[in-house]
KOLNU-984699 format. One line per field, with one value per atom (N, C-alpha, C, O, CB): z, x, y; atom name; chain. Coordinates in Angstrom, 2 decimals, decimal comma. Atoms other than C-alpha are relative to their C-alpha. Last residue first. Glycine has a CB too. Example, Ala and Ser with C-alpha at 12.3 -4.5 7.8 and 13.67 -1.06 7.14 Angstrom:
REM KOLNU-984699
Z <- (-0,06	7,14	0,73	0,90	-1,42	0,00	7,80	0,00	0,66	1,25)
X <- (-0,82	13,67	-0,77	-0,26	0,41	0,89	12,30	0,90	1,94	-0,99)
Y <- (-1,19	-1,06	1,09	2,20	0,46	-1,19	-4,50	1,20	1,18	0,03)
atome <- (N	CA	C	O	CB	N	CA	C	O	CB)
chaine <- (A	A	A	A	A	A	A	A	A	A)
REM end
This chain:
REM KOLNU-984699
Z <- (1,00	-35,95	-0,18	-1,08	0,23	0,68	-33,15	-1,70	-2,58	0,16	0,02	-30,83	-0,60	-0,46	0,97	0,56	-31,89	0,23	-0,64	0,68	1,58	-32,03	-0,57	-1,63	-0,34	0,77	-28,62	-1,22	-1,87	0,20	-0,54	-27,18	-0,52	-0,73	1,96	0,88	-28,67	-0,14	-1,20	0,35	1,17	-26,51	-0,95	-1,73	-0,37	-0,08	-23,35	-1,21	-1,47	1,30	-0,02	-24,27	-0,42	-1,33	1,19	1,23	-24,96	-0,52	-1,57	-0,17	0,77	-21,60	-1,73	-2,45	0,37	-0,56	-19,67	-1,10	-1,79	1,90	0,62	-21,80	0,18	-0,78	0,38	1,40	-20,60	-0,72	-1,27	-0,40	0,19	-16,73	-1,75	-2,15	1,32	-0,29	-17,15	-0,28	-1,28	-0,85	-1,07	-17,13	0,30	1,16	-0,85	0,32	-19,01	1,10	2,29	0,04	0,45	-18,49	-0,17	-0,33	-1,13	-1,45	-16,38	-0,49	0,35	0,94	-0,79	-19,24	1,36	2,19	0,22	0,36	-21,50	0,85	0,96	-1,09	-0,03	-20,21	-0,11	0,50	-0,90	-1,74	-19,34	0,14	1,15	1,33	-0,09	-23,22	1,27	1,65	-0,37	0,53	-24,29	0,87	1,24	-1,86	-0,63	-21,61	-0,59	0,13	-0,37	1,37	-23,10	0,78	1,21	-1,10	0,44	-20,32	-1,14	-1,72	-0,65	-0,93	-18,46	-0,11	0,61	0,74	-0,42	-21,31	0,49	-0,10	0,91	1,07	-22,61	0,28	-0,02	-1,57	0,20	-19,09	-1,21	-1,13	-0,11	-1,13	-18,86	-0,25	-0,81	1,66	0,97	-22,22	0,70	0,06	-0,24	0,96	-20,66	-0,44	-0,67	-1,32	-0,20	-17,52	-1,03	-0,99	0,52	-0,25	-19,70	0,73	0,10	1,36	1,37	-21,34	0,18	-0,52	-1,35	0,25	-17,95	-1,18	-1,47	0,02	-1,10	-16,61	-0,54	-0,47	1,55	-0,03	-19,78	0,80	0,35	0,59	1,14	-19,30	-0,61	-1,05	-0,84	-0,01	-15,76	-1,23	-1,19	0,16	0,96	-15,92	0,11	0,14	0,28	1,26	-13,79	-1,11	-1,88	-0,75	-0,25	-10,47	-1,49	-1,89	1,24	-0,47	-12,21	0,20	-0,67	-0,69	1,16	-12,85	0,75	1,88	-1,19	-0,77	-11,18	-1,02	-1,91	1,11	0,91	-12,70	1,12	2,11	-1,21	-0,79	-10,94	-1,00	-1,88	0,86	0,65	-12,74	0,67	1,17	-0,76	-0,78	-10,40	-1,01	-1,21	1,75	0,83	-11,64	0,23	0,15	-1,60	0,22	-9,16	-0,94	-1,20	-0,24	0,90	-7,41	-0,21	0,76	0,39	0,11	-5,72	-0,99	-2,13	0,31	0,23	-6,75	0,47	0,27	-1,22	-1,07	-4,97	-0,19	0,60	0,97	0,18	-8,12	0,91	0,86	-0,96	0,32	-7,33	-0,22	-0,04	-1,33	1,09	-5,65	-0,37	0,56	-0,60	-0,17	-2,04	-1,32	-1,37	1,24	0,35	-2,77	0,25	0,21	-1,31	-0,11	-1,34	-0,22	0,33	1,63	-1,11	-2,67	0,17	-0,81	0,12	-0,10	-5,61	1,66	2,61	-0,79	-0,66	-4,74	-0,15	0,30	1,93	-0,02	-6,63	0,23	-0,45	1,60	-1,41	-7,75	-0,14	-1,05	1,20	0,18	-11,69	1,82	2,36	-1,47	-0,45	-11,65	0,21	0,43	0,94	-0,01	-13,77	0,78	0,59	-1,22	-0,23	-13,53	0,33	0,93	1,08	-0,21	-14,99	0,28	-0,13	-1,28	0,01	-14,91	0,33	1,09	0,93	-0,14	-16,34	-0,02	-0,90	-1,50	1,18	-16,41	0,68	1,77	-1,34	1,53	-14,41	-0,74	-1,36	-0,89	1,14	-10,77	-1,25	-1,31	-0,07	0,26	-8,01	-1,14	-1,44	1,58	-0,46	-6,24	-0,76	-0,64	1,56	-1,27	-6,84	-0,76	-1,91	0,55	0,44	-9,04	1,36	2,45	-0,57	-0,59	-8,17	-0,41	-0,81	1,25	0,87	-9,34	0,79	1,74	-1,30	-0,59	-8,30	-0,21	-0,43	0,69	0,71	-11,00	0,94	0,64	-1,27	-0,67	-9,78	-0,75	-1,47	1,64	0,25	-11,55	0,52	0,53	-1,72	-0,38	-10,81	-0,27	-0,27	-0,54	0,85	-13,26	0,75	0,02	-1,42	0,10	-11,22	-1,39	-2,22	-0,22	1,10	-11,23	-0,50	-1,40	-1,05	0,38	-7,70	-1,24	-1,05	1,41	1,38	-7,70	-0,39	-1,34	-0,21	0,78	-4,62	-1,07	-1,74	-0,26	0,92	-3,71	-0,44	-0,90	-1,38	0,80	-1,90	-0,78	-1,38	-0,90	-0,99	0,55	-0,86	-0,53	1,23	-0,29	-2,40	1,13	1,18	0,73	1,20	-3,56	0,26	-0,35	-1,60	0,18	-0,51	-0,71	-0,51	-0,18	-0,95	-0,39	0,19	0,34	0,98	0,38	-3,90	1,14	0,92	-0,50	1,05	-2,65	-0,47	-0,46	-0,95	-0,63	0,66	-1,13	-1,02	0,61	-0,55	-1,04	0,75	0,98	1,07	0,74	-3,44	0,78	0,50	-0,48	0,72	-1,05	-0,95	-1,26	-0,52	-0,72	1,27	-0,73	-0,55	0,94	-0,20	-1,39	0,98	0,83	0,43	-1,22	-2,03	0,02	-0,35	1,02	-1,24	-5,56	1,46	1,48	-0,60	-0,67	-8,30	1,31	1,88	-1,13	0,44	-10,72	0,72	0,43	0,22	1,21	-10,76	-0,69	-1,81	0,35	0,28	-7,14	-1,72	-2,21	0,52	-0,55	-5,83	-0,87	-1,24	1,45	1,06	-8,30	0,56	-0,28	-0,08	1,10	-6,29	-0,92	-1,80	-0,46	-0,15	-2,81	-1,46	-1,86	1,17	-0,22	-3,85	0,43	0,02	1,43	1,16	-5,13	0,28	-0,35	-0,51	1,07	-2,14	-1,35	-1,84	-0,28	-0,54	0,32	-1,09	-1,35	1,99	0,40	-1,74	0,33	-0,45	0,80	1,84	-1,82	-0,39	-1,18	-0,90	0,14	2,09	-1,58	-2,14	0,45	-0,57	2,51	-0,29	-0,60	1,09	1,07	-0,11	0,71	0,03	-0,60	-0,03	1,42	-0,48	-0,82	1,31	-1,39	1,33	0,04	0,05	1,28	-0,36	-1,39	1,53	2,61	-1,10	-1,02	-3,01	0,89	1,35	0,55	-1,17	-6,32	1,12	0,84	-0,25	-0,85	-9,15	1,46	2,26	-0,54	0,24	-11,88	1,07	1,29	-1,29	-1,02	-11,32	-0,37	-0,71	1,37	-0,29	-14,10	0,50	-0,05	-1,26	-1,17	-14,37	0,38	0,99	0,97	-0,49	-17,78	1,36	1,68	0,20	0,86	-19,49	0,78	1,03	-1,58	-0,11	-17,47	-0,15	0,73	1,51	-1,10	-18,58	0,12	-0,85	-0,50	-1,32	-19,90	0,73	1,91	0,66	-0,68	-23,40	1,30	1,74	-0,27	0,04	-24,24	0,04	-0,04	-1,27	-0,94	-23,23	0,22	1,33	-0,37	0,08	-26,25	1,40	1,92	-1,04	-0,70	-25,66	-0,02	0,33	1,82)
X <- (-0,71	32,51	-0,25	0,33	1,38	1,30	29,81	0,67	-0,01	-0,96	0,81	32,56	-1,19	-1,91	-0,20	-0,88	35,01	-0,84	-0,71	1,46	-0,20	32,53	0,90	0,89	1,07	1,24	31,37	0,06	-0,63	-0,81	0,20	35,17	-1,65	-1,80	0,12	-0,95	35,66	-0,13	-0,09	1,21	0,89	32,74	0,74	-0,01	-0,42	1,01	34,59	-0,91	-1,60	-0,82	-0,30	37,73	-1,11	-1,11	0,48	-0,44	36,03	0,31	-0,09	0,83	1,15	34,30	0,19	-0,60	-1,13	0,12	37,62	-1,07	-1,00	-0,66	-1,06	38,69	-0,46	-0,70	1,25	0,19	35,67	1,15	0,84	0,37	1,06	36,09	-0,57	-1,46	-1,10	1,16	39,60	-1,47	-1,56	0,08	-0,65	43,45	-1,66	-1,73	1,53	1,05	42,61	0,14	0,19	-1,43	-0,69	45,83	-0,80	-0,17	0,66	-0,59	43,95	1,16	1,88	0,84	1,08	41,27	0,94	0,55	-1,28	0,54	43,58	-0,74	-0,90	-0,51	-0,83	45,72	-0,44	0,21	0,80	-0,01	42,41	1,24	1,29	0,12	0,98	41,81	-0,09	-0,50	-1,17	-0,31	45,06	-1,25	-0,96	-0,14	-1,02	44,41	0,31	0,44	1,32	-0,47	40,79	1,21	1,00	-1,39	-1,14	39,47	0,98	1,79	-0,77	-1,04	38,04	0,84	1,81	-0,42	-1,08	36,25	1,07	2,15	-0,38	-0,79	34,56	1,27	2,47	-1,04	-0,83	33,42	0,91	2,10	-0,80	-0,88	31,57	0,99	2,00	-0,71	-0,81	29,54	1,12	1,99	-1,17	-1,37	29,55	0,37	1,53	-0,18	-1,06	27,82	0,95	2,12	-0,34	-0,56	25,12	1,61	2,66	-1,29	-1,08	24,28	0,84	1,81	-0,84	-1,03	23,78	0,72	1,91	-0,33	-1,06	21,59	1,19	2,25	-0,41	-0,54	19,48	1,10	2,10	-1,05	-0,75	18,74	0,96	2,11	-0,88	-1,12	17,80	0,84	2,02	-0,56	-1,11	15,93	1,36	2,56	0,54	0,71	12,82	1,20	1,18	-1,51	-0,17	14,88	-0,29	0,32	-0,94	1,09	15,71	-0,23	0,21	-0,83	0,76	19,70	-1,33	-1,21	0,44	1,02	22,71	-1,20	-1,38	0,07	1,13	25,91	-1,09	-0,88	0,43	1,12	28,96	-1,31	-1,63	-0,19	1,14	32,34	-1,06	-1,00	0,05	1,33	35,19	-0,93	-0,98	-0,38	1,31	38,73	-1,32	-1,32	0,36	0,17	41,61	-0,82	-0,94	1,05	0,81	41,48	0,06	-0,11	-1,32	1,06	44,28	-0,77	-0,42	0,33	-0,41	45,41	-0,61	-1,83	-0,02	-0,40	44,38	0,93	1,78	0,49	-1,38	43,91	0,83	2,04	0,39	0,22	39,91	1,87	2,37	-1,24	0,14	39,82	0,48	1,10	0,69	0,10	39,72	-0,52	-1,46	-1,00	1,33	38,91	-0,35	-1,51	-0,22	0,20	42,30	-1,73	-2,52	0,64	0,45	42,18	-0,06	-0,49	-1,27	0,86	44,04	-0,43	0,30	1,14	-0,97	44,76	-0,89	-1,97	0,32	-1,40	43,02	1,14	2,15	0,01	-0,19	40,37	1,10	1,90	0,00	-1,70	38,88	0,42	-0,13	0,98	-0,60	34,89	1,31	1,52	-0,60	-1,27	32,43	0,88	0,69	0,34	-0,44	28,56	1,51	1,67	-0,89	-1,61	26,11	0,56	0,03	0,81	-0,92	22,29	1,50	1,86	-0,48	-1,55	19,89	1,00	1,21	0,45	-1,02	16,39	1,45	1,86	0,23	0,92	13,16	0,83	0,39	-0,36	-0,71	14,66	-0,67	-1,17	1,87	0,55	11,99	1,03	0,76	-0,05	1,19	14,04	-0,43	0,42	-0,06	0,90	17,61	-1,25	-1,32	0,73	1,26	19,28	-0,56	-0,76	-0,84	1,36	22,96	-1,26	-1,23	-0,03	1,62	26,36	-0,84	-0,48	-0,21	0,98	30,11	-1,40	-1,82	0,23	1,19	32,47	-1,10	-1,80	-0,04	1,04	36,11	-1,23	-1,26	-0,13	1,49	38,97	-0,77	-0,65	-0,62	0,40	42,79	-1,64	-2,05	0,96	-0,52	43,78	-0,29	-0,31	-0,61	-1,43	41,30	0,43	-0,31	0,50	-0,11	37,38	1,29	1,39	-0,68	-1,34	36,94	0,51	0,95	1,02	0,29	33,18	1,38	1,33	-1,70	-0,76	34,25	-0,36	-0,34	1,58	-1,29	32,01	0,31	-0,34	-0,22	-0,28	28,55	1,24	1,41	-1,03	-0,22	28,98	-0,04	0,75	-1,22	-1,50	29,88	0,03	1,00	0,56	-0,42	26,04	1,64	2,16	-0,45	0,36	24,93	0,27	0,19	-0,90	-0,54	26,83	-0,06	0,75	-0,54	-1,46	26,12	0,60	1,63	0,80	-0,20	22,11	1,52	1,66	-0,42	0,51	22,43	0,08	0,62	-1,70	-1,27	24,69	-0,43	0,35	0,76	-1,05	21,96	0,81	0,96	0,53	0,20	19,12	0,85	0,84	-1,08	0,12	20,76	-0,31	0,43	-0,99	-1,37	21,60	0,05	0,88	0,79	-0,77	17,71	1,48	1,63	-0,81	0,17	16,55	0,97	1,87	0,89	1,08	15,75	-0,04	-1,07	-1,14	1,12	18,28	-1,15	-2,05	0,41	-0,37	20,95	-1,27	-1,79	1,26	0,74	19,97	-0,17	-1,26	0,87	1,23	21,12	-1,21	-2,36	0,37	1,02	24,04	-1,23	-2,13	0,27	-0,13	26,54	-0,99	-1,28	1,28	0,40	25,31	0,19	-0,74	1,32	1,61	25,36	-0,21	-1,22	-0,63	0,58	28,86	-1,60	-2,33	0,46	-0,32	30,35	-0,97	-1,64	1,44	0,91	28,73	0,35	-0,52	0,47	1,22	30,42	-0,99	-1,92	-0,30	0,19	33,82	-1,76	-2,41	1,00	0,01	33,68	-0,34	-1,18	1,67	0,98	33,37	-0,39	-1,58	0,13	1,40	35,86	-1,44	-2,38	-0,28	0,46	38,43	-1,28	-2,24	-0,02	-0,72	40,14	-0,01	1,06	-0,57	0,89	37,87	0,55	-0,02	-0,22	-0,66	39,53	-0,95	-1,84	0,81	0,88	38,01	0,79	1,34	-1,54	-0,79	40,76	-0,90	-0,78	0,62	-1,55	38,51	0,67	0,50	0,67	-0,55	34,49	1,52	1,66	-0,72	-1,06	32,61	1,12	1,67	0,40	-0,57	29,14	1,21	0,94	-1,15	-0,05	28,07	0,76	1,55	-1,60	-0,99	28,86	0,04	1,18	-0,41	0,31	26,30	1,24	2,07	-0,65	-1,03	26,69	-0,27	-0,69	1,75	0,48	23,23	1,20	1,00	-0,52	1,34	22,79	0,15	-0,92	-0,63	0,64	26,17	-1,63	-2,39	0,49	-0,42	28,20	-1,04	-1,49	1,38	-1,00	26,43	0,26	-0,78	-0,62	0,26	24,57	1,29	2,42	-0,49)
Y <- (0,41	-19,02	-1,54	-2,15	0,37	0,04	-18,45	-0,46	-0,97	1,78	1,12	-19,67	-0,26	-1,26	-0,24	1,13	-17,17	-1,13	-1,99	-0,19	-0,10	-14,35	-1,53	-2,15	1,64	0,11	-15,37	-0,01	-0,80	0,85	1,49	-15,42	-0,61	-1,81	0,07	0,81	-12,20	-1,29	-1,91	0,09	-0,17	-10,74	-0,57	-1,17	1,40	1,06	-12,08	0,03	-0,96	0,12	1,11	-10,08	-1,29	-2,12	0,00	0,32	-7,17	-1,19	-1,69	0,54	0,42	-7,36	-0,12	-0,72	1,06	1,61	-7,60	-0,39	-1,40	-0,28	1,40	-4,83	-0,73	-1,45	-0,46	-0,22	-2,53	-1,23	-2,29	1,81	0,75	-3,92	0,38	-0,37	0,38	-0,63	-2,33	-0,95	-1,67	1,32	-1,06	-3,37	0,73	1,60	1,36	-0,81	-6,84	1,23	0,90	-0,86	-1,19	-8,82	1,02	2,07	-0,16	-0,41	-11,48	1,22	1,76	-1,58	-0,44	-11,68	0,42	1,24	-1,26	-1,11	-11,84	0,19	1,40	0,11	-0,86	-14,87	1,55	2,39	-0,39	-0,60	-16,59	0,82	1,53	-1,35	-0,92	-16,30	0,57	1,67	-0,51	-1,22	-17,88	1,17	2,31	-0,17	-0,61	-20,93	1,94	2,93	-1,16	-0,52	-21,69	0,95	2,08	0,97	1,12	-24,14	0,58	-0,15	-1,47	0,81	-21,41	-0,93	-1,21	-0,48	-1,10	-19,89	-0,40	-0,51	0,90	0,25	-23,46	1,35	1,26	0,07	1,07	-23,92	0,16	-0,16	-1,18	-0,54	-20,52	-1,13	-0,70	0,14	-1,56	-21,66	0,67	1,26	1,48	0,30	-25,21	1,20	1,54	-0,96	0,66	-23,68	-0,34	0,04	-0,94	-1,44	-21,42	-0,82	-0,65	1,26	-0,55	-24,83	1,18	1,48	0,46	0,68	-26,34	0,33	0,18	-1,15	-0,27	-23,73	-0,69	-0,09	-0,57	-1,63	-23,69	0,16	0,72	1,08	0,01	-27,48	1,17	1,07	-0,26	1,03	-27,10	0,01	0,34	-1,40	-0,15	-23,50	-1,19	-0,90	1,57	0,84	-24,28	-0,13	-1,09	0,92	1,21	-23,16	-0,94	-1,93	-0,29	0,67	-19,88	-1,47	-2,23	0,36	-0,02	-19,29	-0,24	-0,72	-1,08	0,08	-17,98	0,10	0,93	1,04	0,35	-17,94	-0,47	-1,18	-1,26	0,15	-16,17	-0,40	0,40	1,37	0,15	-16,50	-0,17	-1,30	-0,83	0,63	-15,99	0,54	1,76	0,54	-0,41	-15,08	-0,90	-2,13	-0,10	-1,43	-14,80	0,50	1,70	0,53	-0,35	-18,42	1,68	2,42	-0,58	-0,94	-19,95	0,41	0,11	0,87	-1,62	-23,11	1,10	1,10	0,36	-0,91	-26,24	1,05	1,46	-0,66	0,18	-28,19	0,34	0,13	0,54	1,14	-28,85	-0,28	-1,39	-0,13	0,13	-25,33	-1,67	-2,19	1,16	1,52	-25,12	-0,59	-1,39	-0,41	0,42	-21,35	-1,36	-1,77	0,23	1,43	-19,90	-0,04	0,73	-0,66	0,34	-16,10	-1,67	-2,28	0,70	1,47	-14,38	-0,66	-0,36	-1,29	1,08	-10,69	-1,62	-2,01	0,53	-1,06	-7,64	-1,25	-1,41	1,46	-0,60	-10,29	0,54	0,31	-0,88	0,26	-10,42	0,33	1,29	1,51	-0,80	-10,62	-0,52	-1,71	0,46	0,18	-11,96	0,97	2,17	-0,07	-1,07	-11,95	-0,75	-1,81	0,90	0,29	-14,25	1,23	2,26	-0,63	-1,06	-14,33	-0,38	-1,28	0,98	0,38	-16,75	1,53	2,37	-1,16	0,58	-15,43	-0,30	0,09	1,25	0,10	-14,49	-0,72	-1,69	1,47	-0,94	-14,59	-0,63	-1,76	-0,07	-1,42	-15,78	0,81	1,97	0,89	-0,08	-18,85	1,30	2,19	-0,02	-0,94	-18,74	0,21	0,64	1,75	-0,32	-21,79	0,71	0,19	-1,35	0,46	-22,00	0,46	1,62	0,26	0,05	-21,40	-0,44	-1,14	-0,95	0,19	-20,62	0,16	1,30	0,41	-0,19	-20,82	-0,33	-1,30	-0,83	0,84	-20,48	0,42	1,42	0,22	-1,06	-19,65	-0,95	-2,17	0,56	-1,09	-20,05	0,61	1,77	0,70	-1,31	-22,51	1,02	2,01	0,27	0,03	-24,98	1,10	1,62	-1,74	0,97	-25,26	-0,36	-1,19	0,44	-0,40	-23,81	-1,08	-2,21	-0,05	-0,22	-25,14	1,04	1,81	0,75	-1,63	-26,61	0,16	-0,88	0,20	0,08	-29,46	1,44	2,38	-0,99	1,23	-30,26	-0,07	-1,13	-0,21	1,09	-27,44	-1,43	-2,31	0,06	-0,08	-24,86	-1,34	-2,10	1,75	0,84	-25,47	-0,09	-1,02	0,79	1,56	-24,44	-1,03	-2,24	-0,16	0,54	-21,41	-1,65	-2,57	0,67	0,27	-20,49	-0,51	-1,16	1,23	0,79	-20,36	-0,85	-2,07	0,88	1,48	-19,01	-1,03	-2,12	0,02	0,59	-16,19	-1,36	-2,28	1,10	0,15	-15,44	-0,71	-1,90	1,14	1,19	-15,84	-0,33	-1,52	-0,02	1,24	-13,26	-1,32	-2,29	0,20	0,29	-10,92	-1,08	-1,97	1,18	-0,06	-10,73	-0,64	-1,80	-0,64	1,04	-11,08	0,87	1,72	-1,90	-0,06	-8,36	-1,28	-1,62	-0,08	1,12	-9,57	0,18	-0,62	-1,50	0,66	-6,73	-0,88	-0,82	-0,94	-1,15	-5,28	-0,33	-0,02	1,55	-0,14	-8,86	1,09	0,81	0,51	0,99	-9,53	0,22	0,13	-1,77	-0,66	-7,11	-0,50	0,30	-0,06	-1,89	-7,84	0,35	1,05	1,20	-0,16	-11,80	1,67	2,24	-1,19	0,24	-11,53	0,19	0,95	-1,41	-0,79	-9,79	-0,19	0,72	-0,30	-1,01	-12,31	1,67	2,49	0,14	0,69	-15,17	1,14	1,40	-1,49	-0,06	-13,24	-0,13	0,54	-1,74	-1,61	-12,45	-0,03	0,68	0,92	-0,36	-16,37	1,22	1,32	-0,16	0,05	-17,01	0,44	0,88	-1,76	1,54	-15,04	-0,46	0,23	-0,47	0,54	-11,63	-1,22	-1,85	0,38	0,77	-10,17	-0,43	-0,24	-1,11	0,44	-7,25	-0,52	0,19	0,93	-0,15	-6,56	-0,75	-1,81	-0,63	-0,41	-5,56	0,05	0,97	1,31	0,34	-5,79	0,50	1,70	0,58	-0,47	-5,66	-0,53	-1,71	-0,47	0,91	-6,41	0,89	1,85	-0,89	-0,20	-4,65	-1,14	-2,17	0,03	-1,48	-3,52	-0,12	0,76	0,72	-0,79	-6,82	1,17	1,56	0,29	-1,75	-8,77	0,48	0,24	0,67	-0,57	-12,56	1,63	2,26	-0,31	-0,19	-14,00	0,61	0,88	-1,35	0,22	-14,11	0,09	0,49	-1,25	-1,23	-12,46	-0,17	0,80	0,73	-0,80	-15,63	1,23	1,51	0,41	-1,23	-17,37	0,72	1,13	1,15	-1,72	-20,62	0,82	0,48	0,01)
atome <- (N	CA	C	O	CB	N	CA	C	O	CB	N	CA	C	O	CB	N	CA	C	O	CB	N	CA	C	O	CB	N	CA	C	O	CB	N	CA	C	O	CB	N	CA	C	O	CB	N	CA	C	O	CB	N	CA	C	O	CB	N	CA	C	O	CB	N	CA	C	O	CB	N	CA	C	O	CB	N	CA	C	O	CB	N	CA	C	O	CB	N	CA	C	O	CB	N	CA	C	O	CB	N	CA	C	O	CB	N	CA	C	O	CB	N	CA	C	O	CB	N	CA	C	O	CB	N	CA	C	O	CB	N	CA	C	O	CB	N	CA	C	O	CB	N	CA	C	O	CB	N	CA	C	O	CB	N	CA	C	O	CB	N	CA	C	O	CB	N	CA	C	O	CB	N	CA	C	O	CB	N	CA	C	O	CB	N	CA	C	O	CB	N	CA	C	O	CB	N	CA	C	O	CB	N	CA	C	O	CB	N	CA	C	O	CB	N	CA	C	O	CB	N	CA	C	O	CB	N	CA	C	O	CB	N	CA	C	O	CB	N	CA	C	O	CB	N	CA	C	O	CB	N	CA	C	O	CB	N	CA	C	O	CB	N	CA	C	O	CB	N	CA	C	O	CB	N	CA	C	O	CB	N	CA	C	O	CB	N	CA	C	O	CB	N	CA	C	O	CB	N	CA	C	O	CB	N	CA	C	O	CB	N	CA	C	O	CB	N	CA	C	O	CB	N	CA	C	O	CB	N	CA	C	O	CB	N	CA	C	O	CB	N	CA	C	O	CB	N	CA	C	O	CB	N	CA	C	O	CB	N	CA	C	O	CB	N	CA	C	O	CB	N	CA	C	O	CB	N	CA	C	O	CB	N	CA	C	O	CB	N	CA	C	O	CB	N	CA	C	O	CB	N	CA	C	O	CB	N	CA	C	O	CB	N	CA	C	O	CB	N	CA	C	O	CB	N	CA	C	O	CB	N	CA	C	O	CB	N	CA	C	O	CB	N	CA	C	O	CB	N	CA	C	O	CB	N	CA	C	O	CB	N	CA	C	O	CB	N	CA	C	O	CB	N	CA	C	O	CB	N	CA	C	O	CB	N	CA	C	O	CB	N	CA	C	O	CB	N	CA	C	O	CB	N	CA	C	O	CB	N	CA	C	O	CB	N	CA	C	O	CB	N	CA	C	O	CB	N	CA	C	O	CB	N	CA	C	O	CB	N	CA	C	O	CB	N	CA	C	O	CB	N	CA	C	O	CB	N	CA	C	O	CB	N	CA	C	O	CB	N	CA	C	O	CB	N	CA	C	O	CB	N	CA	C	O	CB	N	CA	C	O	CB	N	CA	C	O	CB	N	CA	C	O	CB	N	CA	C	O	CB	N	CA	C	O	CB	N	CA	C	O	CB	N	CA	C	O	CB	N	CA	C	O	CB	N	CA	C	O	CB	N	CA	C	O	CB	N	CA	C	O	CB	N	CA	C	O	CB	N	CA	C	O	CB	N	CA	C	O	CB	N	CA	C	O	CB	N	CA	C	O	CB	N	CA	C	O	CB	N	CA	C	O	CB	N	CA	C	O	CB	N	CA	C	O	CB	N	CA	C	O	CB	N	CA	C	O	CB	N	CA	C	O	CB	N	CA	C	O	CB	N	CA	C	O	CB	N	CA	C	O	CB	N	CA	C	O	CB	N	CA	C	O	CB	N	CA	C	O	CB	N	CA	C	O	CB	N	CA	C	O	CB	N	CA	C	O	CB	N	CA	C	O	CB	N	CA	C	O	CB	N	CA	C	O	CB	N	CA	C	O	CB	N	CA	C	O	CB	N	CA	C	O	CB	N	CA	C	O	CB	N	CA	C	O	CB	N	CA	C	O	CB	N	CA	C	O	CB	N	CA	C	O	CB	N	CA	C	O	CB	N	CA	C	O	CB	N	CA	C	O	CB	N	CA	C	O	CB	N	CA	C	O	CB	N	CA	C	O	CB	N	CA	C	O	CB	N	CA	C	O	CB	N	CA	C	O	CB	N	CA	C	O	CB	N	CA	C	O	CB	N	CA	C	O	CB	N	CA	C	O	CB)
chaine <- (A	A	A	A	A	A	A	A	A	A	A	A	A	A	A	A	A	A	A	A	A	A	A	A	A	A	A	A	A	A	A	A	A	A	A	A	A	A	A	A	A	A	A	A	A	A	A	A	A	A	A	A	A	A	A	A	A	A	A	A	A	A	A	A	A	A	A	A	A	A	A	A	A	A	A	A	A	A	A	A	A	A	A	A	A	A	A	A	A	A	A	A	A	A	A	A	A	A	A	A	A	A	A	A	A	A	A	A	A	A	A	A	A	A	A	A	A	A	A	A	A	A	A	A	A	A	A	A	A	A	A	A	A	A	A	A	A	A	A	A	A	A	A	A	A	A	A	A	A	A	A	A	A	A	A	A	A	A	A	A	A	A	A	A	A	A	A	A	A	A	A	A	A	A	A	A	A	A	A	A	A	A	A	A	A	A	A	A	A	A	A	A	A	A	A	A	A	A	A	A	A	A	A	A	A	A	A	A	A	A	A	A	A	A	A	A	A	A	A	A	A	A	A	A	A	A	A	A	A	A	A	A	A	A	A	A	A	A	A	A	A	A	A	A	A	A	A	A	A	A	A	A	A	A	A	A	A	A	A	A	A	A	A	A	A	A	A	A	A	A	A	A	A	A	A	A	A	A	A	A	A	A	A	A	A	A	A	A	A	A	A	A	A	A	A	A	A	A	A	A	A	A	A	A	A	A	A	A	A	A	A	A	A	A	A	A	A	A	A	A	A	A	A	A	A	A	A	A	A	A	A	A	A	A	A	A	A	A	A	A	A	A	A	A	A	A	A	A	A	A	A	A	A	A	A	A	A	A	A	A	A	A	A	A	A	A	A	A	A	A	A	A	A	A	A	A	A	A	A	A	A	A	A	A	A	A	A	A	A	A	A	A	A	A	A	A	A	A	A	A	A	A	A	A	A	A	A	A	A	A	A	A	A	A	A	A	A	A	A	A	A	A	A	A	A	A	A	A	A	A	A	A	A	A	A	A	A	A	A	A	A	A	A	A	A	A	A	A	A	A	A	A	A	A	A	A	A	A	A	A	A	A	A	A	A	A	A	A	A	A	A	A	A	A	A	A	A	A	A	A	A	A	A	A	A	A	A	A	A	A	A	A	A	A	A	A	A	A	A	A	A	A	A	A	A	A	A	A	A	A	A	A	A	A	A	A	A	A	A	A	A	A	A	A	A	A	A	A	A	A	A	A	A	A	A	A	A	A	A	A	A	A	A	A	A	A	A	A	A	A	A	A	A	A	A	A	A	A	A	A	A	A	A	A	A	A	A	A	A	A	A	A	A	A	A	A	A	A	A	A	A	A	A	A	A	A	A	A	A	A	A	A	A	A	A	A	A	A	A	A	A	A	A	A	A	A	A	A	A	A	A	A	A	A	A	A	A	A	A	A	A	A	A	A	A	A	A	A	A	A	A	A	A	A	A	A	A	A	A	A	A	A	A	A	A	A	A	A	A	A	A	A	A	A	A	A	A	A	A	A	A	A	A	A	A	A	A	A	A	A	A	A	A	A	A	A	A	A	A	A	A	A	A	A	A	A	A	A	A	A	A	A	A	A	A	A	A	A	A	A	A	A	A	A	A	A	A	A	A	A	A	A	A	A	A	A	A	A	A	A	A	A	A	A	A	A	A	A	A	A	A	A	A	A	A	A	A	A	A	A	A	A	A	A	A	A	A	A	A	A	A	A	A	A	A	A	A	A	A	A	A	A	A	A	A	A	A	A	A	A)
REM end
C-alpha cells in the first residue's frame, strides 16, 4: 500500500505545539474530525484506548497513534511535526516530534495493517526521517513523503 492511498497531503502541520501527549491526541482528533466526517471525541477515545494497551511511540522520535473509528468510510492518515518534542512514553524512552495518525473503518482489518506497514517503512528509514525533520513547510514535508511512494514503487 502506498502512502498516497491514505495520507492527507493537504493537511500537514509543521511546527505544531502540543505540550504533552494528552493535548496532542486531542489536537489530532480535532484536526482529523472534519476531514473524515467523524466526531473528534470518537477519534480521541479510539486512539487513547489504543494507547492504554501500550504506547504507539515507535522509537527514534516517532509515534504512530492509530485505531478503528466507527462510521468512517476509508483509511485516513495525517502526519504532523511538533515544534518541540514531547514525552510520549515511547519504547526507546526518547521524546517524540514526528506523529503519524492512522484511522481506519472497523472492518478494514487487513488494509489497516497494510497502511501501518507503509508508515512503518517510512519511520524505519533514517534518511527519510532526517528529511522530514528538515522540511520547512507542509509542501516540503509532502514532497518527501511522495518521494517515499516513488522509492517503494520502484
